[in-house]
C-alpha positions as CSV (number, residue, x, y, z in Angstrom):
1,M,78.7,108.6,102.9
2,A,80.5,105.3,102.8
3,E,83.0,104.7,105.6
4,G,86.6,105.3,104.5
5,K,89.1,102.5,104.5
6,F,92.8,102.3,105.4
7,I,94.8,99.6,103.5
8,T,98.5,99.3,104.0
9,F,101.0,97.5,101.6
10,E,104.0,95.9,103.3
11,G,107.0,93.8,102.3
12,A,110.7,94.0,101.7
13,D,112.2,96.2,99.0
14,G,111.7,94.3,95.8
15,S,108.5,92.5,96.9
16,G,106.4,94.3,94.2
17,K,104.1,96.0,96.8
18,T,104.4,99.4,95.1
19,T,103.5,98.0,91.7
20,Q,100.5,96.2,93.2
21,L,99.4,99.4,95.0
22,K,99.2,101.3,91.8
23,I,97.3,98.5,90.0
24,I,94.8,98.3,92.9
25,K,94.4,102.1,92.9
26,E,93.4,102.0,89.2
27,F,91.1,99.1,89.8
28,L,89.2,100.8,92.7
29,E,89.0,104.1,90.9
30,N,87.5,102.3,87.8
31,S,85.0,100.8,90.2
32,G,83.9,104.3,91.3
33,Y,85.8,104.8,94.5
34,K,87.7,107.9,95.6
35,V,91.2,106.6,96.4
36,V,94.3,108.3,98.0
37,E,97.7,106.8,97.1
38,T,100.4,107.6,99.7
39,R,103.6,106.3,101.2
40,E,105.9,106.3,104.2
41,P,108.2,108.1,104.4
42,G,107.7,111.2,102.3
43,A,104.0,111.8,101.8
44,T,103.9,115.4,103.3
45,A,106.2,118.4,102.8
46,I,108.0,117.6,106.0
47,G,107.9,113.9,105.3
48,E,109.7,114.5,101.9
49,K,112.6,116.1,103.7
50,I,112.7,113.2,106.2
51,R,112.6,110.7,103.3
52,E,115.6,112.4,101.7
53,I,117.6,112.0,104.9
54,L,116.6,108.4,105.5
55,L,117.3,107.1,102.0
56,H,120.1,109.3,100.7
57,E,122.1,110.8,103.7
58,T,125.8,109.9,103.2
59,E,126.7,110.5,106.9
60,K,126.1,107.6,109.2
61,I,122.7,107.7,111.0
62,S,122.3,106.1,114.4
63,D,119.7,103.4,114.8
64,N,117.8,105.6,117.3
65,C,117.8,108.6,115.0
66,E,116.6,106.5,112.1
67,M,113.8,105.1,114.3
68,F,112.6,108.5,115.4
69,L,112.7,110.0,111.9
70,F,110.4,107.3,110.6
71,L,108.0,107.9,113.6
72,A,108.1,111.7,113.1
73,D,107.2,111.2,109.4
74,R,104.3,108.9,110.4
75,A,102.8,111.2,113.0
76,E,102.7,114.1,110.4
77,H,101.4,111.7,107.8
78,I,98.5,110.5,109.9
79,E,97.3,114.0,111.0
80,R,97.8,115.8,107.7
81,L,96.8,113.3,105.1
82,I,95.5,109.8,106.2
83,K,92.9,110.8,108.9
84,P,91.3,113.6,106.8
85,A,91.0,111.3,103.8
86,I,89.4,108.5,105.7
87,E,86.9,111.0,107.4
88,C,85.9,112.0,103.8
89,G,85.0,108.4,103.0
90,K,88.1,107.8,100.8
91,I,90.1,104.5,100.5
92,V,93.6,105.2,101.5
93,L,96.3,102.9,100.0
94,C,99.6,103.4,101.9
95,D,103.0,102.0,100.8
96,R,104.5,101.0,104.2
97,H,103.2,101.9,107.7
98,T,103.6,100.7,111.3
99,D,104.5,97.1,110.5
100,S,107.6,98.4,108.6
101,T,108.9,99.9,111.8
102,I,108.6,96.7,113.7
103,A,110.1,94.6,110.9
104,Y,112.9,96.9,109.9
105,Q,113.9,98.7,113.2
106,G,112.7,95.9,115.5
107,Y,113.6,92.7,113.9
108,G,116.2,94.1,111.4
109,R,118.0,96.6,113.7
110,G,117.3,94.8,116.9
111,K,115.5,97.6,118.7
112,N,113.1,96.8,121.5
113,K,109.9,95.7,119.8
114,E,107.6,96.6,122.7
115,I,109.0,100.1,122.9
116,L,108.5,100.4,119.1
117,R,104.9,99.4,119.4
118,K,104.3,102.0,122.1
119,L,106.0,104.7,120.0
120,N,103.9,103.6,117.0
121,D,100.8,103.9,119.1
122,I,101.7,107.5,119.9
123,A,102.5,108.3,116.2
124,V,99.2,106.9,114.8
125,N,97.0,108.4,117.6
126,G,94.6,105.4,117.6
127,L,94.4,104.8,113.9
128,I,94.9,101.1,112.8
129,P,94.7,99.8,109.2
130,D,91.5,98.0,108.2
131,L,93.7,95.7,106.1
132,T,97.4,95.0,105.6
133,L,98.7,93.2,102.6
134,L,102.0,91.5,103.1
135,F,103.9,90.7,99.9
136,D,106.4,88.0,100.8
137,V,109.3,87.1,98.5
138,T,112.6,85.2,98.9
139,I,115.7,87.2,99.6
140,E,117.1,86.2,96.3
141,T,114.1,87.4,94.3
142,A,113.9,90.7,96.2
143,Q,117.5,91.5,95.7
144,N,117.4,90.6,92.0
145,R,114.4,92.9,91.5
146,V,116.1,95.8,93.4
147,G,119.2,95.6,91.2
148,K,122.5,97.3,91.9
149,D,121.3,100.9,92.3
150,K,120.3,100.7,96.0
151,D,119.4,103.5,98.5
152,R,120.7,103.6,102.1
153,M,118.0,101.2,103.4
154,E,118.3,98.8,100.5
155,S,122.0,98.5,101.0
156,A,121.7,97.0,104.5
157,G,122.8,93.4,103.5
158,R,121.4,89.9,103.2
159,E,121.4,89.0,107.0
160,F,119.5,92.2,107.7
161,F,116.8,91.4,105.2
162,E,116.5,87.9,106.4
163,R,115.7,89.2,109.8
164,V,113.2,91.7,108.3
165,R,111.5,89.0,106.3
166,N,111.2,86.7,109.4
167,G,109.9,89.7,111.3
168,Y,107.1,90.3,108.8
169,L,106.1,86.6,108.9
170,E,106.0,86.7,112.7
171,L,103.8,89.8,112.5
172,Q,101.4,88.1,110.2
173,K,101.1,85.1,112.5
174,E,100.3,87.5,115.4
175,N,97.7,89.4,113.4
176,P,96.1,87.0,110.9
177,E,92.8,88.9,110.7
178,R,94.4,92.2,109.7
179,I,97.6,91.0,107.9
180,K,97.0,88.9,104.8
181,L,100.0,87.0,103.3
182,I,100.5,87.1,99.6
183,N,103.1,85.0,97.7
184,A,104.8,87.7,95.7
185,N,107.3,85.3,94.1
186,N,104.5,84.6,91.5
187,S,103.8,86.5,88.3
188,I,102.4,90.1,88.5
189,E,99.1,88.8,87.2
190,T,98.8,86.1,89.8
191,V,99.8,88.5,92.6
192,T,97.3,91.0,91.3
193,K,94.4,88.5,91.3
194,D,95.3,87.4,94.9
195,T,95.4,91.0,96.0
196,K,92.1,91.9,94.4
197,D,90.4,88.9,95.9
198,I,91.5,89.9,99.4
199,I,90.4,93.5,99.0
200,I,87.1,92.7,97.5
201,K,86.3,90.3,100.4
202,M,87.1,93.0,102.9
203,L,85.0,95.7,101.1
204,E,82.0,93.4,100.6
205,K,81.7,93.0,104.4
206,D,80.5,96.6,104.4
207,R,77.1,96.4,102.7
208,R,77.4,100.0,101.5
209,I,80.4,99.0,99.3
210,N,80.1,97.0,96.2
211,V,83.0,96.4,93.8
212,S,82.1,96.3,90.1
213,G,84.1,95.0,87.2
214,V,85.5,92.0,89.0
């Protein structure tokens, strides 16, 4: 059995990461791979309840409460869905993961990033993505794509998202082997090509994996 892979898709709301994840899922399935598409928060029954609170709760949520809700969702997600899928040799494509916590709660909310990293370590129980794709867009482009109908997180304001974007870019500089930067200001077709190229390069390092239909 081929070794499973864990690929995360990161970026600000409006970066196009979710669109690219769905395109890549279809591409890999057409190439013969078993693929699991998932997201944070909200991939499990418990996670879906957490997601509803995080994105749509009308009462004010403290920064610490928000942080721990994301981490609780992640811990359940890892144990119930991600680890079992990888152990079965599947490729897991996840919309947001640990880097979102550092970018949003660390850089965006100003929480202690070292503490967040330690809490992330507990939540993932030793599992680290094989590859992280960071879809970077300007603040203007991201906000135009999101539009006026925003959830609680999307309504945080321009300065918040500037900090988040800068945080993501810092994370990429710190982890260049794992986190690959993609210019998501380009057309969907160009972004898709860039994304496929990166994933194919990663998969071909494992001689048991060959991507067809490139």
